[in-house]
N, C-alpha and C positions, 0 to 999 in steps of 0.2 A: 910803745916802741914799734918801729916798723922798718923794714928794709926789703929789698927785692928778694923774693923767695922765703920770707920770714915775717910772720905777724901773729898777733894774739886776738882772741875772741872770748868773751864770757857768755855762757849759756845757762839759763835756769830751767829746772824741771820740777815736777811735783808727782808724788805717787798716788795711785788709786787702788782701792780695796786693801789698804794696809800693807802693800808690798812695794818695797823700794825697787824691786826688779820690774815692776809694772809702772814705768815712768811715762808721763805725758810731757810734751814740750811746753815750756813756759814762755821765755823771751830770749832774744838776742840782747845782750847788754854791752855797754862800753866797758872795755877792760880797764881796770884800775887795781893796782897791786894791793892797796891798803884799805879801800872801802867800796861799798856799793854806791853807784852814782846813777842818776836818771839819764836816759838816752838809749837809743837803739841803732846800731849800724845796719847796713844792708849787706847781705851775702849774695854776690852775683856769681853764677857759674856759667861760663861760656864754653859750649861744646862746638864741634864742627857743624852741628845742625841748628843750634839755637842758643839763645841767651836767656837764662831764667833768673828771676828774683822771687824766691818764695819765702815769705815772712814767717810762716808757721809750718815747718816741716813735720813729717810724721816720724815718731820714734818707734823703731821696731822693738817689740818685746817678745823674745823667743825663749823657750826653755834653755836652749844652749845658744851660744853665739853663732851667728850666721857665718858660714864659711865663704869668705870672699876669695878663696884660692890664693893665687900668686900675689894678689893685691894686699894681703894682710901682712903687716910687718912682723918680723919674728922677735924683735928686740924691745918691744914696748909692752908693759904690763897693763896699763890703763889708757885706753884711747877711744876715739870715736871715728867712725867712717861716715863721711858725707857722700851720698850716692844720688846722682841725677839719672834716672832711668825710666824706661817705659815709653809708650807712645807720646804721652803728654809731658815727658821729662819731669816727673814728680821727684821732689827731693825727700829722701828718707835719711834718717840718722840711726845708725846702729851703734849702740854702746857696748864696748868690750871692757868690762870691769873685773878686776881681780876679786877673789873671794874675800880678801881683807877689806877692800873698799866697800863691797856690798854689805859686809857686816857693820861697818861704820855708819853707813847710810841708814840701815835698819835700826841701829841704836839711836841715831839722831831722831828718827821718826817716833820712836817710843817716848822721847823727851819733848815731843811737840814741835820739833823743828822739821816742818813738812815741805819746805822749799829747798831743793838741793841745787847748788850752783857749782858749775864746773868752769875752770879757767883752761882754755885750750891754746895750744901752741901749734901753728902750722909752719912746717919747714919743708923745703923741697927734698931734703934728705930722708924724710919720713915716707915720701911717696915711692912706691915700689917701681912704678913705671915712669919713664921720663916724659910720657905724653901728658901726665897730670902735673900742672905747674901752679905754684903759689905765687901770684903776682904781688901780693902785699896789700897794704891799706892805702886807699886813695881818698883825698879830701877835696870837697868842692863846696861852693857857696849855694845855699838854697833859701828862697824866700820863706820867712817865718809868718805863717798866716795869722798867728796870735798877736803879732806886733806889726803895726803899720810901718812900712819903710825900713823894716829890720830884716837881717839875714842871719842864718845860722849855718854852721859847718856841718855838712853831710859826710858821713864816713862810710866808705864802701870797701868791703873785702872782696877781691877778685880772685877767682880760681878758674883756670882755663884748661881745656882738654882738647887734644888733637883728634880724639875719638868722637863717636856719636853720643857717648855717654860720659859722665864724669864721676870719678871715684877718688875722694881725697881723704887723707888720714890726718887727724889732729891728736897730738899727745895731750893727755890730761896732766897738767903740771901742778894743779892744786884744786881743792874743793872746799866748800863750806856749806853748812845747813843752817837755816834761820826759820823762825815762825813766820807765817804768812803776814801777820800784821806788821812785823818789822820790815819785811820785804816791800810791802805796799808803801809804807812810810818813806822808805829810801828811794825806790825807783818809780813810784807813782803809777803802777799798773797792778791789776789783780788777774793773773792768768787763770786761776781756778774759776772765777765768775765768767770770764770770757769763754773758756772751753765748755763750761756747763751750758752757756747760752747757745753755743754752736751745736752742742749735742742735742739740745731740746729741739732745735729747728732742723735737725737732720731730715732730709726728704723721705727717707724710708721709715722713720720712727715717729715723726712729728705728730701725726694723727693719734697714735697710741698714747704718747706722752700727754698730749693735750686733753684727751678724754679721761685718762685715769689719774693724772697728777695735777695738771695746770702748771703754769710757768713758775709761780712762787714755790710751790711744794717740790717741784722737780729740781729747782736750783738748790733748795735746802737739802734734798736727798743727795744731789751730786756732791755738795760740799762735805756731807757726812762721809761719803765714799772716799773722799780725799783727806779724811782725818782733820777737817777744819771744823771747829766748834760753831754751832748755829748762833 
């Protein structure tokens, strides 16, 4: 469902070090009310300075929720803040979760459900400042490289700001947790493996990881830190 100033997005996360409050970004997913489906939309943020499409944003993990000041809505219990900031317009996601939802996520993790999925609702009425606007979902045709002479629909969520930065609020309308194997079967991606690989090739730490672990052992170690059985 989409209309001007209103759209939905599904986002997956996974915990590290046995803590649901220490969440890593998984994937953007196509919103479907009843089931997990494969596919990933784009999230495009247009500011007065630039337009960015960042596929893997950074989730802020702070002891207490970051104070976004006047941009934080007062009437939402569970929500996310998408913020495009800094010189390179990096996109960060700040989760504001109630104590009740944090407890549910931790209970799910103890049961082996280590992928947490949030359904997000963007509405203009959730944005504190009128400069931050939800344009909605736009669809276009894109060549499918896996199939000759075939095309697929590309879905893009557009958020625009009259300022040099962007700060957009999405309400968490539902959540679910599933084991990693179930997630991979449904959406055909493994975010834990992907993030482990990115961590191994981090420019600052790669030489250390390579000398003391090697790729295979490091990926096993990373999966253990994310409560995924080897």
